[in-house]
mmCIF file of the N, C-alpha and C atoms, coordinates in Angstrom:
data_MODEL
# 
_entry.id   MODEL 
# 
loop_
_atom_site.group_PDB 
_atom_site.id 
_atom_site.type_symbol 
_atom_site.label_atom_id 
_atom_site.label_alt_id 
_atom_site.label_comp_id 
_atom_site.label_asym_id 
_atom_site.label_entity_id 
_atom_site.label_seq_id 
_atom_site.pdbx_PDB_ins_code 
_atom_site.Cartn_x 
_atom_site.Cartn_y 
_atom_site.Cartn_z 
_atom_site.occupancy 
_atom_site.B_iso_or_equiv 
_atom_site.pdbx_formal_charge 
_atom_site.auth_seq_id 
_atom_site.auth_comp_id 
_atom_site.auth_asym_id 
_atom_site.auth_atom_id 
_atom_site.pdbx_PDB_model_num 
ATOM 1   N N  . MET A 1 1  ? 7.941   10.463  0.747   1.00 0.00 ? 1  MET A N  1 
ATOM 2   C CA . MET A 1 1  ? 6.879   9.679   1.197   1.00 0.00 ? 1  MET A CA 1 
ATOM 3   C C  . MET A 1 1  ? 5.424   10.149  1.152   1.00 0.00 ? 1  MET A C  1 
ATOM 4   N N  . THR A 1 2  ? 4.540   9.396   0.494   1.00 0.00 ? 2  THR A N  1 
ATOM 5   C CA . THR A 1 2  ? 3.275   9.917   0.444   1.00 0.00 ? 2  THR A CA 1 
ATOM 6   C C  . THR A 1 2  ? 2.498   10.063  1.801   1.00 0.00 ? 2  THR A C  1 
ATOM 7   N N  . SER A 1 3  ? 1.291   10.690  1.702   1.00 0.00 ? 3  SER A N  1 
ATOM 8   C CA . SER A 1 3  ? 0.566   10.865  3.027   1.00 0.00 ? 3  SER A CA 1 
ATOM 9   C C  . SER A 1 3  ? -0.096  9.467   3.255   1.00 0.00 ? 3  SER A C  1 
ATOM 10  N N  . LEU A 1 4  ? -0.384  8.803   2.222   1.00 0.00 ? 4  LEU A N  1 
ATOM 11  C CA . LEU A 1 4  ? -1.041  7.475   2.549   1.00 0.00 ? 4  LEU A CA 1 
ATOM 12  C C  . LEU A 1 4  ? 0.219   6.557   3.288   1.00 0.00 ? 4  LEU A C  1 
ATOM 13  N N  . GLU A 1 5  ? 1.255   6.512   2.672   1.00 0.00 ? 5  GLU A N  1 
ATOM 14  C CA . GLU A 1 5  ? 2.451   5.695   3.334   1.00 0.00 ? 5  GLU A CA 1 
ATOM 15  C C  . GLU A 1 5  ? 2.744   6.290   4.832   1.00 0.00 ? 5  GLU A C  1 
ATOM 16  N N  . SER A 1 6  ? 2.523   7.545   4.957   1.00 0.00 ? 6  SER A N  1 
ATOM 17  C CA . SER A 1 6  ? 2.664   7.945   6.264   1.00 0.00 ? 6  SER A CA 1 
ATOM 18  C C  . SER A 1 6  ? 1.674   7.430   7.253   1.00 0.00 ? 6  SER A C  1 
ATOM 19  N N  . ARG A 1 7  ? 0.205   7.436   6.709   1.00 0.00 ? 7  ARG A N  1 
ATOM 20  C CA . ARG A 1 7  ? -0.728  6.935   7.585   1.00 0.00 ? 7  ARG A CA 1 
ATOM 21  C C  . ARG A 1 7  ? -0.715  5.555   7.836   1.00 0.00 ? 7  ARG A C  1 
ATOM 22  N N  . LEU A 1 8  ? -0.441  4.896   6.841   1.00 0.00 ? 8  LEU A N  1 
ATOM 23  C CA . LEU A 1 8  ? -0.203  3.342   7.025   1.00 0.00 ? 8  LEU A CA 1 
ATOM 24  C C  . LEU A 1 8  ? 0.898   2.996   8.046   1.00 0.00 ? 8  LEU A C  1 
ATOM 25  N N  . ARG A 1 9  ? 1.985   3.923   8.036   1.00 0.00 ? 9  ARG A N  1 
ATOM 26  C CA . ARG A 1 9  ? 3.222   3.466   9.031   1.00 0.00 ? 9  ARG A CA 1 
ATOM 27  C C  . ARG A 1 9  ? 2.593   3.865   10.295  1.00 0.00 ? 9  ARG A C  1 
ATOM 28  N N  . GLU A 1 10 ? 1.806   5.071   10.564  1.00 0.00 ? 10 GLU A N  1 
ATOM 29  C CA . GLU A 1 10 ? 1.227   5.388   11.865  1.00 0.00 ? 10 GLU A CA 1 
ATOM 30  C C  . GLU A 1 10 ? 0.472   4.271   12.448  1.00 0.00 ? 10 GLU A C  1 
ATOM 31  N N  . VAL A 1 11 ? -0.167  3.480   11.748  1.00 0.00 ? 11 VAL A N  1 
ATOM 32  C CA . VAL A 1 11 ? -0.993  2.540   12.242  1.00 0.00 ? 11 VAL A CA 1 
ATOM 33  C C  . VAL A 1 11 ? -0.422  1.029   12.289  1.00 0.00 ? 11 VAL A C  1 
ATOM 34  N N  . GLY A 1 12 ? 0.929   1.144   11.969  1.00 0.00 ? 12 GLY A N  1 
ATOM 35  C CA . GLY A 1 12 ? 1.609   -0.259  12.195  1.00 0.00 ? 12 GLY A CA 1 
ATOM 36  C C  . GLY A 1 12 ? 2.011   -0.918  10.800  1.00 0.00 ? 12 GLY A C  1 
ATOM 37  N N  . PHE A 1 13 ? 1.634   -0.346  9.640   1.00 0.00 ? 13 PHE A N  1 
ATOM 38  C CA . PHE A 1 13 ? 1.998   -1.019  8.564   1.00 0.00 ? 13 PHE A CA 1 
ATOM 39  C C  . PHE A 1 13 ? 3.249   -0.458  7.854   1.00 0.00 ? 13 PHE A C  1 
ATOM 40  N N  . ALA A 1 14 ? 4.492   -1.254  7.957   1.00 0.00 ? 14 ALA A N  1 
ATOM 41  C CA . ALA A 1 14 ? 5.577   -0.778  7.266   1.00 0.00 ? 14 ALA A CA 1 
ATOM 42  C C  . ALA A 1 14 ? 5.595   -1.384  5.873   1.00 0.00 ? 14 ALA A C  1 
ATOM 43  N N  . CYS A 1 15 ? 5.614   -0.198  4.960   1.00 0.00 ? 15 CYS A N  1 
ATOM 44  C CA . CYS A 1 15 ? 5.408   -0.420  3.580   1.00 0.00 ? 15 CYS A CA 1 
ATOM 45  C C  . CYS A 1 15 ? 5.971   0.615   2.650   1.00 0.00 ? 15 CYS A C  1 
ATOM 46  N N  . ARG A 1 16 ? 5.955   0.494   1.466   1.00 0.00 ? 16 ARG A N  1 
ATOM 47  C CA . ARG A 1 16 ? 6.241   1.540   0.396   1.00 0.00 ? 16 ARG A CA 1 
ATOM 48  C C  . ARG A 1 16 ? 5.050   1.726   -0.354  1.00 0.00 ? 16 ARG A C  1 
ATOM 49  N N  . VAL A 1 17 ? 4.848   2.850   -0.884  1.00 0.00 ? 17 VAL A N  1 
ATOM 50  C CA . VAL A 1 17 ? 3.573   3.155   -1.536  1.00 0.00 ? 17 VAL A CA 1 
ATOM 51  C C  . VAL A 1 17 ? 4.049   3.988   -2.888  1.00 0.00 ? 17 VAL A C  1 
ATOM 52  N N  . GLU A 1 18 ? 3.708   3.321   -3.891  1.00 0.00 ? 18 GLU A N  1 
ATOM 53  C CA . GLU A 1 18 ? 3.667   3.996   -5.338  1.00 0.00 ? 18 GLU A CA 1 
ATOM 54  C C  . GLU A 1 18 ? 2.369   4.428   -5.791  1.00 0.00 ? 18 GLU A C  1 
ATOM 55  N N  . THR A 1 19 ? 2.454   5.597   -6.359  1.00 0.00 ? 19 THR A N  1 
ATOM 56  C CA . THR A 1 19 ? 1.142   6.141   -6.771  1.00 0.00 ? 19 THR A CA 1 
ATOM 57  C C  . THR A 1 19 ? 1.124   6.268   -8.369  1.00 0.00 ? 19 THR A C  1 
ATOM 58  N N  . ARG A 1 20 ? 0.115   6.135   -8.937  1.00 0.00 ? 20 ARG A N  1 
ATOM 59  C CA . ARG A 1 20 ? -0.167  6.306   -10.473 1.00 0.00 ? 20 ARG A CA 1 
ATOM 60  C C  . ARG A 1 20 ? -1.467  7.140   -10.567 1.00 0.00 ? 20 ARG A C  1 
ATOM 61  N N  . GLU A 1 21 ? -1.526  8.286   -10.449 1.00 0.00 ? 21 GLU A N  1 
ATOM 62  C CA . GLU A 1 21 ? -2.708  9.135   -10.465 1.00 0.00 ? 21 GLU A CA 1 
ATOM 63  C C  . GLU A 1 21 ? -3.670  8.729   -9.320  1.00 0.00 ? 21 GLU A C  1 
ATOM 64  N N  . ARG A 1 22 ? -4.783  8.021   -9.427  1.00 0.00 ? 22 ARG A N  1 
ATOM 65  C CA . ARG A 1 22 ? -5.481  7.697   -8.549  1.00 0.00 ? 22 ARG A CA 1 
ATOM 66  C C  . ARG A 1 22 ? -5.566  6.204   -8.062  1.00 0.00 ? 22 ARG A C  1 
ATOM 67  N N  . MET A 1 23 ? -4.334  5.532   -8.542  1.00 0.00 ? 23 MET A N  1 
ATOM 68  C CA . MET A 1 23 ? -4.105  4.253   -8.002  1.00 0.00 ? 23 MET A CA 1 
ATOM 69  C C  . MET A 1 23 ? -2.949  4.206   -6.933  1.00 0.00 ? 23 MET A C  1 
ATOM 70  N N  . ALA A 1 24 ? -3.188  3.408   -6.037  1.00 0.00 ? 24 ALA A N  1 
ATOM 71  C CA . ALA A 1 24 ? -2.059  3.108   -4.994  1.00 0.00 ? 24 ALA A CA 1 
ATOM 72  C C  . ALA A 1 24 ? -1.471  1.711   -5.124  1.00 0.00 ? 24 ALA A C  1 
ATOM 73  N N  . ILE A 1 25 ? -0.335  1.698   -5.058  1.00 0.00 ? 25 ILE A N  1 
ATOM 74  C CA . ILE A 1 25 ? 0.158   0.275   -5.117  1.00 0.00 ? 25 ILE A CA 1 
ATOM 75  C C  . ILE A 1 25 ? 1.216   0.212   -3.844  1.00 0.00 ? 25 ILE A C  1 
ATOM 76  N N  . ILE A 1 26 ? 0.608   -0.713  -2.904  1.00 0.00 ? 26 ILE A N  1 
ATOM 77  C CA . ILE A 1 26 ? 1.179   -0.787  -1.505  1.00 0.00 ? 26 ILE A CA 1 
ATOM 78  C C  . ILE A 1 26 ? 2.152   -2.085  -1.547  1.00 0.00 ? 26 ILE A C  1 
ATOM 79  N N  . VAL A 1 27 ? 3.501   -1.997  -1.236  1.00 0.00 ? 27 VAL A N  1 
ATOM 80  C CA . VAL A 1 27 ? 4.321   -3.015  -1.198  1.00 0.00 ? 27 VAL A CA 1 
ATOM 81  C C  . VAL A 1 27 ? 4.895   -3.166  0.326   1.00 0.00 ? 27 VAL A C  1 
ATOM 82  N N  . PRO A 1 28 ? 4.407   -4.045  1.003   1.00 0.00 ? 28 PRO A N  1 
ATOM 83  C CA . PRO A 1 28 ? 4.814   -4.230  2.447   1.00 0.00 ? 28 PRO A CA 1 
ATOM 84  C C  . PRO A 1 28 ? 6.351   -4.389  2.475   1.00 0.00 ? 28 PRO A C  1 
ATOM 85  N N  . ASP A 1 29 ? 6.886   -4.071  3.714   1.00 0.00 ? 29 ASP A N  1 
ATOM 86  C CA . ASP A 1 29 ? 8.310   -4.239  3.871   1.00 0.00 ? 29 ASP A CA 1 
ATOM 87  C C  . ASP A 1 29 ? 8.595   -5.759  4.248   1.00 0.00 ? 29 ASP A C  1 
ATOM 88  N N  . THR A 1 30 ? 7.592   -6.275  4.946   1.00 0.00 ? 30 THR A N  1 
ATOM 89  C CA . THR A 1 30 ? 7.974   -7.508  5.639   1.00 0.00 ? 30 THR A CA 1 
ATOM 90  C C  . THR A 1 30 ? 7.027   -8.705  4.886   1.00 0.00 ? 30 THR A C  1 
ATOM 91  N N  . ALA A 1 31 ? 6.616   -9.667  5.587   1.00 0.00 ? 31 ALA A N  1 
ATOM 92  C CA . ALA A 1 31 ? 5.915   -10.869 5.135   1.00 0.00 ? 31 ALA A CA 1 
ATOM 93  C C  . ALA A 1 31 ? 4.502   -10.469 4.771   1.00 0.00 ? 31 ALA A C  1 
ATOM 94  N N  . SER A 1 32 ? 4.057   -11.134 3.902   1.00 0.00 ? 32 SER A N  1 
ATOM 95  C CA . SER A 1 32 ? 2.585   -10.711 3.399   1.00 0.00 ? 32 SER A CA 1 
ATOM 96  C C  . SER A 1 32 ? 1.463   -10.581 4.313   1.00 0.00 ? 32 SER A C  1 
ATOM 97  N N  . PRO A 1 33 ? 0.843   -9.540  4.078   1.00 0.00 ? 33 PRO A N  1 
ATOM 98  C CA . PRO A 1 33 ? -0.356  -9.161  5.121   1.00 0.00 ? 33 PRO A CA 1 
ATOM 99  C C  . PRO A 1 33 ? -1.472  -10.093 5.009   1.00 0.00 ? 33 PRO A C  1 
ATOM 100 N N  . ASN A 1 34 ? -2.053  -10.385 6.129   1.00 0.00 ? 34 ASN A N  1 
ATOM 101 C CA . ASN A 1 34 ? -3.427  -11.292 6.077   1.00 0.00 ? 34 ASN A CA 1 
ATOM 102 C C  . ASN A 1 34 ? -4.541  -10.541 5.534   1.00 0.00 ? 34 ASN A C  1 
ATOM 103 N N  . ARG A 1 35 ? -5.568  -11.086 5.319   1.00 0.00 ? 35 ARG A N  1 
ATOM 104 C CA . ARG A 1 35 ? -6.634  -10.644 4.522   1.00 0.00 ? 35 ARG A CA 1 
ATOM 105 C C  . ARG A 1 35 ? -7.260  -9.244  5.370   1.00 0.00 ? 35 ARG A C  1 
ATOM 106 N N  . GLU A 1 36 ? -7.366  -9.309  6.638   1.00 0.00 ? 36 GLU A N  1 
ATOM 107 C CA . GLU A 1 36 ? -7.805  -8.317  7.470   1.00 0.00 ? 36 GLU A CA 1 
ATOM 108 C C  . GLU A 1 36 ? -6.995  -7.118  7.326   1.00 0.00 ? 36 GLU A C  1 
ATOM 109 N N  . ASP A 1 37 ? -5.563  -7.282  7.406   1.00 0.00 ? 37 ASP A N  1 
ATOM 110 C CA . ASP A 1 37 ? -4.584  -6.183  7.178   1.00 0.00 ? 37 ASP A CA 1 
ATOM 111 C C  . ASP A 1 37 ? -4.856  -5.669  5.715   1.00 0.00 ? 37 ASP A C  1 
ATOM 112 N N  . ARG A 1 38 ? -4.747  -6.386  4.705   1.00 0.00 ? 38 ARG A N  1 
ATOM 113 C CA . ARG A 1 38 ? -5.107  -5.946  3.501   1.00 0.00 ? 38 ARG A CA 1 
ATOM 114 C C  . ARG A 1 38 ? -6.332  -4.990  3.276   1.00 0.00 ? 38 ARG A C  1 
ATOM 115 N N  . GLN A 1 39 ? -7.408  -5.492  3.983   1.00 0.00 ? 39 GLN A N  1 
ATOM 116 C CA . GLN A 1 39 ? -8.709  -4.626  3.975   1.00 0.00 ? 39 GLN A CA 1 
ATOM 117 C C  . GLN A 1 39 ? -8.544  -3.347  4.605   1.00 0.00 ? 39 GLN A C  1 
ATOM 118 N N  . ARG A 1 40 ? -7.749  -3.237  5.709   1.00 0.00 ? 40 ARG A N  1 
ATOM 119 C CA . ARG A 1 40 ? -7.460  -1.993  6.363   1.00 0.00 ? 40 ARG A CA 1 
ATOM 120 C C  . ARG A 1 40 ? -6.685  -1.097  5.499   1.00 0.00 ? 40 ARG A C  1 
ATOM 121 N N  . MET A 1 41 ? -5.655  -1.712  4.792   1.00 0.00 ? 41 MET A N  1 
ATOM 122 C CA . MET A 1 41 ? -4.782  -0.914  3.992   1.00 0.00 ? 41 MET A CA 1 
ATOM 123 C C  . MET A 1 41 ? -5.656  -0.216  2.819   1.00 0.00 ? 41 MET A C  1 
ATOM 124 N N  . ILE A 1 42 ? -6.528  -1.047  2.291   1.00 0.00 ? 42 ILE A N  1 
ATOM 125 C CA . ILE A 1 42 ? -7.444  -0.576  1.141   1.00 0.00 ? 42 ILE A CA 1 
ATOM 126 C C  . ILE A 1 42 ? -8.349  0.541   1.582   1.00 0.00 ? 42 ILE A C  1 
ATOM 127 N N  . GLN A 1 43 ? -8.983  0.213   2.785   1.00 0.00 ? 43 GLN A N  1 
ATOM 128 C CA . GLN A 1 43 ? -9.802  1.198   3.294   1.00 0.00 ? 43 GLN A CA 1 
ATOM 129 C C  . GLN A 1 43 ? -9.071  2.693   3.654   1.00 0.00 ? 43 GLN A C  1 
ATOM 130 N N  . LEU A 1 44 ? -7.839  2.617   4.203   1.00 0.00 ? 44 LEU A N  1 
ATOM 131 C CA . LEU A 1 44 ? -7.189  3.660   4.441   1.00 0.00 ? 44 LEU A CA 1 
ATOM 132 C C  . LEU A 1 44 ? -6.713  4.448   3.161   1.00 0.00 ? 44 LEU A C  1 
ATOM 133 N N  . ALA A 1 45 ? -6.469  3.759   2.148   1.00 0.00 ? 45 ALA A N  1 
ATOM 134 C CA . ALA A 1 45 ? -6.189  4.245   0.756   1.00 0.00 ? 45 ALA A CA 1 
ATOM 135 C C  . ALA A 1 45 ? -7.357  4.978   0.060   1.00 0.00 ? 45 ALA A C  1 
ATOM 136 N N  . ARG A 1 46 ? -8.560  4.428   0.347   1.00 0.00 ? 46 ARG A N  1 
ATOM 137 C CA . ARG A 1 46 ? -9.826  4.878   -0.167  1.00 0.00 ? 46 ARG A CA 1 
ATOM 138 C C  . ARG A 1 46 ? -10.140 6.251   0.547   1.00 0.00 ? 46 ARG A C  1 
ATOM 139 N N  . THR A 1 47 ? -9.733  6.342   1.852   1.00 0.00 ? 47 THR A N  1 
ATOM 140 C CA . THR A 1 47 ? -9.871  7.615   2.546   1.00 0.00 ? 47 THR A CA 1 
ATOM 141 C C  . THR A 1 47 ? -9.114  8.818   2.091   1.00 0.00 ? 47 THR A C  1 
ATOM 142 N N  . GLU A 1 48 ? -7.903  8.232   1.393   1.00 0.00 ? 48 GLU A N  1 
ATOM 143 C CA . GLU A 1 48 ? -6.875  9.270   0.942   1.00 0.00 ? 48 GLU A CA 1 
ATOM 144 C C  . GLU A 1 48 ? -7.326  9.752   -0.465  1.00 0.00 ? 48 GLU A C  1 
ATOM 145 N N  . GLY A 1 49 ? -8.318  9.117   -1.108  1.00 0.00 ? 49 GLY A N  1 
ATOM 146 C CA . GLY A 1 49 ? -8.937  9.516   -2.225  1.00 0.00 ? 49 GLY A CA 1 
ATOM 147 C C  . GLY A 1 49 ? -8.474  8.666   -3.500  1.00 0.00 ? 49 GLY A C  1 
ATOM 148 N N  . PHE A 1 50 ? -7.956  7.349   -3.128  1.00 0.00 ? 50 PHE A N  1 
ATOM 149 C CA . PHE A 1 50 ? -7.512  6.553   -4.276  1.00 0.00 ? 50 PHE A CA 1 
ATOM 150 C C  . PHE A 1 50 ? -8.652  5.684   -4.707  1.00 0.00 ? 50 PHE A C  1 
ATOM 151 N N  . THR A 1 51 ? -8.861  5.527   -5.963  1.00 0.00 ? 51 THR A N  1 
ATOM 152 C CA . THR A 1 51 ? -9.952  4.629   -6.499  1.00 0.00 ? 51 THR A CA 1 
ATOM 153 C C  . THR A 1 51 ? -9.598  3.327   -6.775  1.00 0.00 ? 51 THR A C  1 
ATOM 154 N N  . HIS A 1 52 ? -8.345  3.033   -7.016  1.00 0.00 ? 52 HIS A N  1 
ATOM 155 C CA . HIS A 1 52 ? -7.761  1.885   -7.378  1.00 0.00 ? 52 HIS A CA 1 
ATOM 156 C C  . HIS A 1 52 ? -6.594  1.532   -6.272  1.00 0.00 ? 52 HIS A C  1 
ATOM 157 N N  . VAL A 1 53 ? -6.552  0.279   -5.733  1.00 0.00 ? 53 VAL A N  1 
ATOM 158 C CA . VAL A 1 53 ? -5.578  -0.046  -4.697  1.00 0.00 ? 53 VAL A CA 1 
ATOM 159 C C  . VAL A 1 53 ? -4.967  -1.452  -5.159  1.00 0.00 ? 53 VAL A C  1 
ATOM 160 N N  . CYS A 1 54 ? -3.837  -1.650  -5.137  1.00 0.00 ? 54 CYS A N  1 
ATOM 161 C CA . CYS A 1 54 ? -3.020  -2.968  -5.291  1.00 0.00 ? 54 CYS A CA 1 
ATOM 162 C C  . CYS A 1 54 ? -2.209  -3.256  -3.991  1.00 0.00 ? 54 CYS A C  1 
ATOM 163 N N  . VAL A 1 55 ? -2.417  -4.396  -3.352  1.00 0.00 ? 55 VAL A N  1 
ATOM 164 C CA . VAL A 1 55 ? -1.520  -4.592  -2.262  1.00 0.00 ? 55 VAL A CA 1 
ATOM 165 C C  . VAL A 1 55 ? -0.831  -5.969  -2.648  1.00 0.00 ? 55 VAL A C  1 
ATOM 166 N N  . GLU A 1 56 ? 0.518   -5.709  -2.730  1.00 0.00 ? 56 GLU A N  1 
ATOM 167 C CA . GLU A 1 56 ? 1.354   -6.833  -3.098  1.00 0.00 ? 56 GLU A CA 1 
ATOM 168 C C  . GLU A 1 56 ? 1.293   -8.016  -2.199  1.00 0.00 ? 56 GLU A C  1 
ATOM 169 N N  . ILE A 1 57 ? 0.995   -9.207  -2.434  1.00 0.00 ? 57 ILE A N  1 
ATOM 170 C CA . ILE A 1 57 ? 0.875   -10.360 -1.592  1.00 0.00 ? 57 ILE A CA 1 
ATOM 171 C C  . ILE A 1 57 ? 2.238   -10.844 -1.325  1.00 0.00 ? 57 ILE A C  1 
ATOM 172 N N  . GLU A 1 58 ? 3.196   -10.938 -2.239  1.00 0.00 ? 58 GLU A N  1 
ATOM 173 C CA . GLU A 1 58 ? 4.483   -11.394 -2.164  1.00 0.00 ? 58 GLU A CA 1 
ATOM 174 C C  . GLU A 1 58 ? 5.531   -10.232 -2.256  1.00 0.00 ? 58 GLU A C  1 
ATOM 175 N N  . PRO A 1 59 ? 5.666   -9.317  -1.310  1.00 0.00 ? 59 PRO A N  1 
ATOM 176 C CA . PRO A 1 59 ? 6.526   -8.143  -1.476  1.00 0.00 ? 59 PRO A CA 1 
ATOM 177 C C  . PRO A 1 59 ? 7.933   -8.393  -2.010  1.00 0.00 ? 59 PRO A C  1 
ATOM 178 N N  . ARG A 1 60 ? 8.531   -9.627  -1.717  1.00 0.00 ? 60 ARG A N  1 
ATOM 179 C CA . ARG A 1 60 ? 9.743   -9.836  -2.046  1.00 0.00 ? 60 ARG A CA 1 
ATOM 180 C C  . ARG A 1 60 ? 10.179  -9.923  -3.468  1.00 0.00 ? 60 ARG A C  1 
ATOM 181 N N  . GLY A 1 61 ? 9.220   -10.279 -4.199  1.00 0.00 ? 61 GLY A N  1 
ATOM 182 C CA . GLY A 1 61 ? 9.370   -10.459 -5.605  1.00 0.00 ? 61 GLY A CA 1 
ATOM 183 C C  . GLY A 1 61 ? 8.633   -9.310  -6.530  1.00 0.00 ? 61 GLY A C  1 
ATOM 184 N N  . ALA A 1 62 ? 8.178   -8.306  -5.731  1.00 0.00 ? 62 ALA A N  1 
ATOM 185 C CA . ALA A 1 62 ? 7.467   -7.204  -6.288  1.00 0.00 ? 62 ALA A CA 1 
ATOM 186 C C  . ALA A 1 62 ? 8.323   -6.368  -7.225  1.00 0.00 ? 62 ALA A C  1 
ATOM 187 N N  . SER A 1 63 ? 8.026   -6.052  -8.408  1.00 0.00 ? 63 SER A N  1 
ATOM 188 C CA . SER A 1 63 ? 8.738   -5.237  -9.104  1.00 0.00 ? 63 SER A CA 1 
ATOM 189 C C  . SER A 1 63 ? 7.769   -3.928  -9.500  1.00 0.00 ? 63 SER A C  1 
ATOM 190 N N  . LEU A 1 64 ? 8.326   -2.693  -9.350  1.00 0.00 ? 64 LEU A N  1 
ATOM 191 C CA . LEU A 1 64 ? 7.512   -1.633  -9.818  1.00 0.00 ? 64 LEU A CA 1 
ATOM 192 C C  . LEU A 1 64 ? 8.110   -0.981  -10.874 1.00 0.00 ? 64 LEU A C  1 
ATOM 193 N N  . PRO A 1 65 ? 7.529   -0.611  -11.908 1.00 0.00 ? 65 PRO A N  1 
ATOM 194 C CA . PRO A 1 65 ? 8.014   -0.056  -13.000 1.00 0.00 ? 65 PRO A CA 1 
ATOM 195 C C  . PRO A 1 65 ? 8.424   1.453   -12.523 1.00 0.00 ? 65 PRO A C  1 
ATOM 196 N N  . ARG A 1 66 ? 9.525   2.104   -13.057 1.00 0.00 ? 66 ARG A N  1 
ATOM 197 C CA . ARG A 1 66 ? 9.682   3.387   -12.785 1.00 0.00 ? 66 ARG A CA 1 
ATOM 198 C C  . ARG A 1 66 ? 9.727   4.243   -13.871 1.00 0.00 ? 66 ARG A C  1 
ATOM 199 N N  . ASP A 1 67 ? 9.467   5.553   -13.722 1.00 0.00 ? 67 ASP A N  1 
ATOM 200 C CA . ASP A 1 67 ? 9.304   6.562   -14.652 1.00 0.00 ? 67 ASP A CA 1 
ATOM 201 C C  . ASP A 1 67 ? 10.641  6.933   -15.389 1.00 0.00 ? 67 ASP A C  1 
# 
């Protein structure tokens, strides 16, 4: 679990976080987050040092490439 994922869970966002260097891909565990929640997720990611952030809108269909 990344530090960003831990912080997101602490404030109530159940999700997975994939990282690619300075990019964070946030995949919510449940229904699509609303706009305000997405903005909060992005802000938290930026405070963790990520320069690019992706929040999956439809997490059930999200596919993440694996190394």
